[in-house]
TIZADO-342379 format. One record per residue: residue number from 1; residue in one letter; y, z, x of N, C-alpha, C in turn. Coordinates in steps of 0.1 Angstrom, whole numbers. Layout:
residues N
+-----+------+---------+-------+--------+----------+-------+---------+---------+-------+--------+
! pos ! code ! n.north !  n.up ! n.east ! ca.north ! ca.up ! ca.east ! c.north !  c.up ! c.east !
+-----+------+---------+-------+--------+----------+-------+---------+---------+-------+--------+
! NUM !    a !       Y !     Z !      X !        Y !     Z !       X !       Y !     Z !      X !
...
+-----+------+---------+-------+--------+----------+-------+---------+---------+-------+--------+
END
This chain:
residues 174
+-----+------+---------+-------+--------+----------+-------+---------+---------+-------+--------+
! pos ! code ! n.north !  n.up ! n.east ! ca.north ! ca.up ! ca.east ! c.north !  c.up ! c.east !
+-----+------+---------+-------+--------+----------+-------+---------+---------+-------+--------+
!   1 !    m !     515 !    38 !   -542 !      506 !    44 !    -531 !     515 !    49 !   -521 !
!   2 !    g !     520 !    39 !   -517 !      538 !    37 !    -506 !     540 !    55 !   -510 !
!   3 !    g !     542 !    62 !   -519 !      551 !    75 !    -517 !     543 !    89 !   -518 !
!   4 !    l !     529 !    83 !   -518 !      527 !    99 !    -520 !     523 !   102 !   -503 !
!   5 !    t !     516 !   112 !   -505 !      524 !   120 !    -496 !     507 !   131 !   -490 !
!   6 !    l !     508 !   133 !   -482 !      494 !   142 !    -481 !     497 !   161 !   -489 !
!   7 !    r !     505 !   160 !   -491 !      512 !   174 !    -499 !     509 !   167 !   -513 !
!   8 !    e !     509 !   162 !   -514 !      511 !   155 !    -532 !     492 !   155 !   -535 !
!   9 !    i !     483 !   151 !   -523 !      472 !   149 !    -521 !     465 !   164 !   -523 !
!  10 !    g !     472 !   170 !   -518 !      463 !   186 !    -518 !     469 !   192 !   -532 !
!  11 !    a !     479 !   190 !   -535 !      482 !   196 !    -545 !     472 !   192 !   -559 !
!  12 !    r !     474 !   180 !   -561 !      466 !   174 !    -568 !     444 !   179 !   -568 !
!  13 !    l !     444 !   183 !   -561 !      428 !   182 !    -548 !     433 !   195 !   -556 !
!  14 !    g !     442 !   205 !   -555 !      438 !   223 !    -553 !     438 !   224 !   -542 !
!  15 !    v !     440 !   218 !   -531 !      438 !   226 !    -518 !     451 !   223 !   -511 !
!  16 !    s !     450 !   231 !   -493 !      467 !   227 !    -490 !     465 !   215 !   -484 !
!  17 !    r !     477 !   211 !   -478 !      481 !   202 !    -471 !     471 !   207 !   -451 !
!  18 !    s !     471 !   211 !   -452 !      463 !   218 !    -438 !     447 !   215 !   -438 !
!  19 !    a !     447 !   217 !   -451 !      429 !   214 !    -453 !     424 !   200 !   -452 !
!  20 !    l !     433 !   191 !   -460 !      430 !   183 !    -457 !     439 !   180 !   -443 !
!  21 !    y !     439 !   178 !   -436 !      441 !   177 !    -422 !     435 !   178 !   -416 !
!  22 !    r !     419 !   188 !   -420 !      414 !   193 !    -411 !     405 !   183 !   -409 !
!  23 !    h !     403 !   174 !   -421 !      393 !   162 !    -423 !     401 !   145 !   -425 !
!  24 !    f !     411 !   147 !   -419 !      418 !   137 !    -424 !     427 !   137 !   -414 !
!  25 !    t !     430 !   128 !   -403 !      447 !   131 !    -398 !     455 !   125 !   -396 !
!  26 !    d !     456 !   120 !   -410 !      468 !   117 !    -413 !     466 !   108 !   -431 !
!  27 !    k !     477 !   106 !   -441 !      470 !    94 !    -449 !     466 !    82 !   -451 !
!  28 !    g !     473 !    72 !   -439 !      464 !    64 !    -432 !     449 !    70 !   -430 !
!  29 !    a !     443 !    75 !   -427 !      428 !    81 !    -428 !     420 !    80 !   -439 !
!  30 !    l !     430 !    89 !   -448 !      423 !    95 !    -462 !     419 !    79 !   -469 !
!  31 !    l !     431 !    76 !   -473 !      434 !    59 !    -482 !     426 !    53 !   -470 !
!  32 !    t !     416 !    54 !   -462 !      409 !    42 !    -455 !     396 !    44 !   -460 !
!  33 !    t !     396 !    59 !   -458 !      385 !    69 !    -465 !     382 !    63 !   -479 !
!  34 !    v !     388 !    60 !   -483 !      388 !    61 !    -502 !     384 !    43 !   -504 !
!  35 !    a !     393 !    38 !   -495 !      393 !    27 !    -497 !     373 !    18 !   -492 !
!  36 !    t !     371 !    28 !   -478 !      357 !    25 !    -477 !     345 !    25 !   -484 !
!  37 !    e !     348 !    35 !   -495 !      341 !    39 !    -503 !     341 !    33 !   -512 !
!  38 !    g !     352 !    24 !   -518 !      356 !    18 !    -529 !     346 !     6 !   -530 !
!  39 !    f !     349 !    -3 !   -513 !      338 !   -13 !    -510 !     322 !   -13 !   -511 !
!  40 !    s !     321 !     0 !   -508 !      305 !     6 !    -509 !     303 !     6 !   -517 !
!  41 !    k !     308 !    11 !   -531 !      302 !    11 !    -550 !     305 !    -2 !   -547 !
!  42 !    l !     315 !    -7 !   -552 !      311 !   -24 !    -552 !     305 !   -30 !   -548 !
!  43 !    r !     297 !   -29 !   -539 !      293 !   -40 !    -532 !     280 !   -34 !   -539 !
!  44 !    q !     274 !   -25 !   -541 !      261 !   -17 !    -546 !     261 !   -24 !   -560 !
!  45 !    e !     272 !   -26 !   -567 !      275 !   -26 !    -586 !     273 !   -39 !   -585 !
!  46 !    l !     277 !   -48 !   -574 !      272 !   -65 !    -573 !     256 !   -67 !   -570 !
!  47 !    v !     255 !   -61 !   -567 !      241 !   -64 !    -559 !     231 !   -59 !   -568 !
!  48 !    t !     234 !   -46 !   -576 !      226 !   -41 !    -587 !     220 !   -53 !   -599 !
!  49 !    a !     237 !   -53 !   -602 !      237 !   -66 !    -616 !     228 !   -78 !   -611 !
!  50 !    w !     233 !   -90 !   -594 !      223 !   -96 !    -589 !     211 !   -97 !   -597 !
!  51 !    e !     203 !   -85 !   -591 !      192 !   -77 !    -594 !     189 !   -78 !   -599 !
!  52 !    a !     194 !   -67 !   -613 !      187 !   -69 !    -625 !     188 !   -81 !   -634 !
!  53 !    g !     195 !   -91 !   -626 !      202 !   -99 !    -637 !     190 !  -109 !   -631 !
!  54 !    g !     178 !  -110 !   -622 !      168 !  -124 !    -629 !     177 !  -130 !   -614 !
!  55 !    r !     185 !  -128 !   -608 !      192 !  -133 !    -595 !     196 !  -148 !   -597 !
!  56 !    g !     195 !  -153 !   -607 !      203 !  -164 !    -617 !     217 !  -170 !   -613 !
!  57 !    d !     212 !  -178 !   -629 !      232 !  -184 !    -639 !     239 !  -168 !   -644 !
!  58 !    e !     229 !  -162 !   -648 !      230 !  -149 !    -658 !     234 !  -135 !   -651 !
!  59 !    a !     227 !  -136 !   -638 !      230 !  -128 !    -627 !     242 !  -130 !   -624 !
!  60 !    f !     246 !  -142 !   -618 !      255 !  -144 !    -611 !     272 !  -138 !   -621 !
!  61 !    r !     269 !  -151 !   -634 !      282 !  -140 !    -647 !     279 !  -123 !   -645 !
!  62 !    a !     264 !  -121 !   -642 !      272 !   -97 !    -642 !     279 !   -98 !   -635 !
!  63 !    m !     273 !  -105 !   -620 !      280 !   -98 !    -606 !     298 !   -97 !   -610 !
!  64 !    g !     300 !  -114 !   -618 !      314 !  -114 !    -621 !     318 !  -102 !   -637 !
!  65 !    v !     315 !   -98 !   -648 !      321 !   -89 !    -653 !     313 !   -71 !   -642 !
!  66 !    a !     304 !   -69 !   -632 !      303 !   -59 !    -631 !     317 !   -59 !   -618 !
!  67 !    y !     323 !   -72 !   -613 !      336 !   -69 !    -607 !     345 !   -63 !   -616 !
!  68 !    v !     348 !   -69 !   -628 !      362 !   -66 !    -636 !     358 !   -57 !   -636 !
!  69 !    r !     346 !   -50 !   -641 !      344 !   -33 !    -652 !     343 !   -25 !   -641 !
!  70 !    f !     341 !   -25 !   -623 !      344 !   -16 !    -616 !     360 !   -17 !   -612 !
!  71 !    a !     365 !   -30 !   -617 !      385 !   -21 !    -614 !     387 !    -9 !   -622 !
!  72 !    v !     380 !   -16 !   -634 !      391 !   -13 !    -647 !     384 !     1 !   -648 !
!  73 !    a !     372 !     7 !   -642 !      370 !    24 !    -644 !     377 !    29 !   -631 !
!  74 !    n !     378 !    18 !   -621 !      386 !    30 !    -606 !     393 !    25 !   -603 !
!  75 !    p !     407 !    20 !   -611 !      415 !    13 !    -611 !     422 !    24 !   -594 !
!  76 !    s !     425 !    33 !   -593 !      432 !    40 !    -580 !     424 !    37 !   -574 !
!  77 !    h !     408 !    34 !   -566 !      402 !    31 !    -558 !     404 !    18 !   -555 !
!  78 !    y !     406 !     6 !   -569 !      409 !    -5 !    -566 !     421 !    -8 !   -562 !
!  79 !    r !     428 !    -7 !   -560 !      445 !    -4 !    -556 !     446 !    -2 !   -541 !
!  80 !    v !     437 !    13 !   -539 !      438 !    12 !    -522 !     432 !     3 !   -520 !
!  81 !    m !     418 !    -2 !   -521 !      411 !    -7 !    -509 !     419 !   -26 !   -512 !
!  82 !    f !     428 !   -32 !   -523 !      432 !   -38 !    -520 !     448 !   -40 !   -521 !
!  83 !    g !     453 !   -27 !   -516 !      468 !   -25 !    -520 !     470 !   -28 !   -501 !
!  84 !    a !     474 !   -39 !   -497 !      480 !   -46 !    -487 !     492 !   -31 !   -476 !
!  85 !    s !     498 !   -24 !   -487 !      510 !   -17 !    -484 !     508 !    -7 !   -485 !
!  86 !    v !     493 !     3 !   -484 !      494 !    14 !    -487 !     486 !    23 !   -472 !
!  87 !    g !     491 !    16 !   -462 !      489 !    22 !    -447 !     470 !    23 !   -445 !
!  88 !    l !     464 !    18 !   -447 !      452 !    17 !    -444 !     448 !    16 !   -431 !
!  89 !    q !     440 !    16 !   -427 !      438 !    15 !    -411 !     428 !     0 !   -409 !
!  90 !    s !     433 !   -10 !   -408 !      428 !   -20 !    -415 !     412 !   -25 !   -402 !
!  91 !    q !     414 !   -20 !   -392 !      405 !   -21 !    -380 !     392 !   -15 !   -382 !
!  92 !    d !     394 !    -5 !   -388 !      382 !     9 !    -387 !     368 !     3 !   -391 !
!  93 !    p !     361 !     3 !   -384 !      351 !    -4 !    -383 !     339 !    -1 !   -398 !
!  94 !    a !     345 !     9 !   -403 !      335 !    12 !    -420 !     341 !     7 !   -428 !
!  95 !    l !     358 !     9 !   -425 !      363 !     1 !    -437 !     356 !   -21 !   -436 !
!  96 !    v !     356 !   -19 !   -424 !      354 !   -38 !    -422 !     342 !   -40 !   -429 !
!  97 !    s !     331 !   -30 !   -420 !      319 !   -35 !    -431 !     315 !   -27 !   -443 !
!  98 !    e !     320 !   -26 !   -450 !      314 !   -24 !    -464 !     327 !   -36 !   -466 !
!  99 !    g !     339 !   -32 !   -469 !      347 !   -48 !    -470 !     338 !   -62 !   -469 !
! 100 !    h !     336 !   -62 !   -453 !      325 !   -77 !    -453 !     312 !   -75 !   -462 !
! 101 !    g !     305 !   -64 !   -460 !      297 !   -64 !    -475 !     298 !   -66 !   -490 !
! 102 !    a !     314 !   -63 !   -495 !      307 !   -64 !    -508 !     308 !   -76 !   -515 !
! 103 !    f !     319 !   -87 !   -504 !      321 !  -100 !    -499 !     310 !  -110 !   -496 !
! 104 !    q !     301 !  -104 !   -491 !      288 !  -110 !    -484 !     276 !  -111 !   -495 !
! 105 !    a !     278 !  -105 !   -504 !      271 !   -97 !    -519 !     269 !  -116 !   -523 !
! 106 !    l !     288 !  -117 !   -529 !      291 !  -129 !    -535 !     282 !  -144 !   -529 !
! 107 !    v !     288 !  -141 !   -518 !      281 !  -157 !    -507 !     269 !  -152 !   -504 !
! 108 !    d !     262 !  -141 !   -507 !      246 !  -146 !    -505 !     241 !  -150 !   -519 !
! 109 !    a !     247 !  -142 !   -528 !      244 !  -144 !    -543 !     246 !  -167 !   -543 !
! 110 !    l !     255 !  -167 !   -542 !      263 !  -182 !    -542 !     254 !  -190 !   -533 !
! 111 !    a !     248 !  -185 !   -520 !      237 !  -196 !    -514 !     220 !  -198 !   -516 !
! 112 !    s !     221 !  -186 !   -527 !      208 !  -182 !    -539 !     211 !  -197 !   -544 !
! 113 !    l !     220 !  -193 !   -559 !      224 !  -211 !    -559 !     223 !  -221 !   -560 !
! 114 !    q !     231 !  -215 !   -550 !      230 !  -236 !    -540 !     212 !  -240 !   -533 !
! 115 !    k !     207 !  -225 !   -528 !      192 !  -239 !    -526 !     184 !  -239 !   -539 !
! 116 !    d !     187 !  -229 !   -549 !      183 !  -237 !    -561 !     185 !  -246 !   -569 !
! 117 !    a !     195 !  -250 !   -569 !      205 !  -260 !    -570 !     208 !  -264 !   -585 !
! 118 !    l !     214 !  -249 !   -583 !      221 !  -242 !    -599 !     238 !  -243 !   -590 !
! 119 !    v !     243 !  -243 !   -579 !      256 !  -243 !    -578 !     264 !  -259 !   -568 !
! 120 !    r !     271 !  -269 !   -569 !      278 !  -274 !    -560 !     270 !  -270 !   -545 !
! 121 !    g !     268 !  -277 !   -534 !      268 !  -270 !    -524 !     277 !  -272 !   -514 !
! 122 !    d !     290 !  -272 !   -520 !      302 !  -269 !    -509 !     301 !  -256 !   -502 !
! 123 !    d !     311 !  -254 !   -494 !      310 !  -245 !    -483 !     315 !  -234 !   -491 !
! 124 !    t !     299 !  -226 !   -487 !      295 !  -212 !    -494 !     312 !  -200 !   -493 !
! 125 !    v !     318 !  -198 !   -488 !      325 !  -189 !    -482 !     335 !  -195 !   -490 !
! 126 !    q !     340 !  -207 !   -491 !      350 !  -208 !    -498 !     347 !  -211 !   -511 !
! 127 !    m !     334 !  -213 !   -511 !      337 !  -211 !    -533 !     333 !  -196 !   -538 !
! 128 !    a !     326 !  -187 !   -528 !      328 !  -173 !    -531 !     348 !  -170 !   -530 !
! 129 !    t !     356 !  -174 !   -520 !      365 !  -172 !    -520 !     374 !  -177 !   -532 !
! 130 !    y !     365 !  -187 !   -541 !      376 !  -192 !    -552 !     369 !  -187 !   -563 !
! 131 !    v !     359 !  -181 !   -562 !      356 !  -172 !    -573 !     359 !  -156 !   -569 !
! 132 !    w !     362 !  -149 !   -560 !      361 !  -137 !    -558 !     378 !  -135 !   -567 !
! 133 !    s !     390 !  -148 !   -558 !      403 !  -151 !    -568 !     404 !  -150 !   -581 !
! 134 !    l !     395 !  -155 !   -581 !      390 !  -156 !    -604 !     388 !  -140 !   -607 !
! 135 !    v !     380 !  -136 !   -601 !      373 !  -119 !    -610 !     385 !  -113 !   -602 !
! 136 !    h !     393 !  -111 !   -589 !      405 !  -103 !    -586 !     412 !  -108 !   -599 !
! 137 !    g !     419 !  -115 !   -603 !      429 !  -122 !    -612 !     426 !  -111 !   -622 !
! 138 !    m !     415 !  -110 !   -626 !      420 !  -109 !    -640 !     412 !   -96 !   -641 !
! 139 !    a !     407 !   -91 !   -628 !      408 !   -72 !    -631 !     419 !   -66 !   -625 !
! 140 !    m !     428 !   -77 !   -617 !      441 !   -69 !    -617 !     455 !   -70 !   -631 !
! 141 !    l !     452 !   -81 !   -638 !      453 !   -77 !    -651 !     449 !   -74 !   -658 !
! 142 !    a !     440 !   -68 !   -656 !      429 !   -57 !    -666 !     440 !   -44 !   -666 !
! 143 !    i !     437 !   -42 !   -651 !      443 !   -29 !    -642 !     455 !   -25 !   -648 !
! 144 !    d !     462 !   -35 !   -644 !      480 !   -36 !    -652 !     478 !   -35 !   -664 !
! 145 !    g !     470 !   -37 !   -670 !      480 !   -32 !    -685 !     484 !   -45 !   -694 !
! 146 !    k !     477 !   -56 !   -690 !      483 !   -71 !    -697 !     479 !   -78 !   -707 !
! 147 !    l !     460 !   -69 !   -712 !      454 !   -73 !    -716 !     446 !   -66 !   -722 !
! 148 !    q !     458 !   -55 !   -733 !      457 !   -43 !    -741 !     450 !   -51 !   -754 !
! 149 !    e !     454 !   -64 !   -763 !      446 !   -68 !    -773 !     434 !   -60 !   -777 !
! 150 !    p !     428 !   -57 !   -782 !      412 !   -52 !    -783 !     400 !   -63 !   -779 !
! 151 !    g !     390 !   -66 !   -776 !      385 !   -70 !    -768 !     393 !   -87 !   -757 !
! 152 !    a !     400 !   -82 !   -751 !      414 !   -94 !    -744 !     401 !   -96 !   -729 !
! 153 !    v !     404 !   -81 !   -723 !      394 !   -84 !    -717 !     378 !   -88 !   -714 !
! 154 !    d !     367 !   -89 !   -716 !      360 !   -93 !    -727 !     363 !  -108 !   -728 !
! 155 !    g !     371 !  -114 !   -736 !      371 !  -126 !    -741 !     372 !  -132 !   -728 !
! 156 !    l !     385 !  -127 !   -720 !      388 !  -140 !    -708 !     383 !  -133 !   -698 !
! 157 !    m !     371 !  -128 !   -698 !      358 !  -131 !    -691 !     348 !  -141 !   -692 !
! 158 !    a !     342 !  -138 !   -703 !      338 !  -148 !    -706 !     339 !  -165 !   -713 !
! 159 !    y !     354 !  -166 !   -710 !      362 !  -178 !    -707 !     361 !  -180 !   -695 !
! 160 !    a !     368 !  -173 !   -690 !      368 !  -177 !    -676 !     356 !  -181 !   -666 !
! 161 !    f !     337 !  -170 !   -668 !      333 !  -174 !    -666 !     324 !  -186 !   -671 !
! 162 !    d !     322 !  -193 !   -683 !      323 !  -204 !    -683 !     332 !  -220 !   -680 !
! 163 !    r !     347 !  -218 !   -679 !      352 !  -229 !    -672 !     346 !  -225 !   -655 !
! 164 !    l !     344 !  -216 !   -645 !      337 !  -216 !    -637 !     324 !  -218 !   -634 !
! 165 !    a !     319 !  -219 !   -651 !      304 !  -223 !    -645 !     305 !  -237 !   -646 !
! 166 !    t !     312 !  -243 !   -654 !      312 !  -254 !    -651 !     323 !  -264 !   -641 !
! 167 !    g !     328 !  -256 !   -632 !      337 !  -260 !    -616 !     325 !  -260 !   -605 !
! 168 !    i !     316 !  -252 !   -610 !      309 !  -249 !    -595 !     297 !  -253 !   -598 !
! 169 !    a !     289 !  -260 !   -609 !      275 !  -260 !    -616 !     276 !  -277 !   -605 !
! 170 !    i !     269 !  -281 !   -602 !      259 !  -295 !    -603 !     265 !  -305 !   -610 !
! 171 !    d !     273 !  -316 !   -607 !      273 !  -323 !    -618 !     258 !  -334 !   -619 !
! 172 !    p !     255 !  -337 !   -633 !      246 !  -344 !    -636 !     245 !  -354 !   -633 !
! 173 !    d !     260 !  -358 !   -637 !      265 !  -373 !    -636 !     266 !  -386 !   -623 !
! 174 !    a !     267 !  -371 !   -618 !      273 !  -373 !    -601 !     262 !  -380 !   -591 !
+-----+------+---------+-------+--------+----------+-------+---------+---------+-------+--------+
END
């Protein structure tokens, strides 16, 4: 993304560079808009998976699947959203709000599971960061083509979510 120019973006979209400048002050502003839109869509997909899944264990797993599938279906958005070197305007209020909102969907789901005594009562934000690192890693492996065998992404997700469940579940022997 670093070598991408507004001229190249305009050419790919079939519009002039000057047309892009009427909407975006620079490449950073354009990429910030792309990332903001991506976080908004990701948040919506996570919340939909949580609600449609019944707000329990299976819904939590569905959120993880939704996260990885979002990345695989939208690799360009995903790379911009998490690419530290792409020139995002990281303090943009809309970007900050949507990025926080996507993460908060995960925090809220874990808090609900904690309230229902389905997962450990550990620090919710730290647990959410742990879960996020797992799904983010799977998403990056998938979009980087490191999981190319048929069923590799689904197989890794199933294995990882099973191991995750045992890692954050309340230990009945404790």
